C-alpha distance (Angstrom), angle and dihedral (degrees) to the residues before:
residue distance angle dihedral
M1 . . .
S2 3.78 . .
A3 3.78 126.1 .
A4 3.82 89.1 -107.8
G5 3.79 90.1 65.5
P6 3.76 134.8 -130.4
S7 3.78 129.0 -31.9
T8 3.83 119.9 -114.0
Y9 3.80 116.9 -118.5
E10 3.80 135.7 -175.1
L11 3.78 122.1 -155.2
H12 3.81 123.0 -171.6
V13 3.81 115.7 -157.1
E14 3.81 138.2 179.2
G15 3.80 114.6 -104.9
H16 3.75 135.0 21.9
L17 3.79 113.1 -72.3
D18 3.84 117.5 -152.1
D19 3.79 118.1 -119.4
H20 3.83 92.4 -110.2
W21 3.82 88.9 72.8
S22 3.79 89.8 67.8
N23 3.81 91.5 75.6
V24 3.80 91.8 45.3
L25 3.81 89.9 50.7
G26 3.79 96.7 53.9
G27 3.80 97.4 -90.0
L28 3.78 97.7 -58.0
A29 3.79 112.8 164.3
I30 3.82 114.1 -114.6
T31 3.80 121.9 -146.0
R32 3.78 118.6 -175.9
H33 3.83 118.6 -150.2
G34 3.79 131.7 -152.5
D35 3.79 91.2 -117.0
G36 3.82 91.1 68.1
T37 3.81 96.3 -99.8
S38 3.77 133.6 112.6
T39 3.79 133.4 -145.8
L40 3.78 121.9 -147.2
A41 3.78 115.2 -162.7
G42 3.75 138.3 172.8
P43 3.76 147.5 84.0
I44 3.79 120.6 -37.2
A45 3.79 114.5 -167.9
D46 3.81 100.6 -147.6
Q47 3.80 146.7 -30.4
T48 3.81 90.9 -73.8
Q49 3.78 92.0 59.0
L50 3.83 91.5 43.1
H51 3.81 90.2 54.1
A52 3.80 90.2 48.2
V53 3.82 90.8 53.7
L54 3.81 91.2 47.6
A55 3.81 91.4 48.2
T56 3.82 91.0 50.7
L57 3.76 91.7 50.4
R58 3.81 89.5 49.9
D59 3.79 91.2 48.6
I60 3.83 93.7 53.0
G61 3.80 90.5 47.1
A62 3.81 97.6 -112.5
T63 3.80 115.3 157.8
I64 3.79 111.0 -135.2
L65 3.78 110.7 -139.1
S66 3.80 97.7 178.6
L67 3.80 142.2 -7.3
G68 3.76 123.4 -161.6
L69 3.74 140.5 174.0
T70 3.79 106.1 -130.6
E71 3.77 99.3 176.7
A72 3.79 123.4 15.3
R73 3.77 126.4 -161.8
P74 3.80 112.8 -111.2
E75 3.81 116.6 -80.7
N76 3.79 94.2 -118.3
S77 3.83 91.4 58.2
R78 3.83 95.8 68.3
């Protein structure tokens, strides 16, 4: 992890995830939507943590609809 800190990501998945998954997914905030989807958002330290989140979502059978970087750390911090 760089001194500038983690980047902020937002993942949109099918289904409503229970709040207990937040701890399993590195503390990402979970927002459930009326269309039967959930958004997970928050800081992810590095590619290793991102891959761990993606692997966990795969393991629980969640379908990822989108993944986006909402706030990147500055280029010179890499």
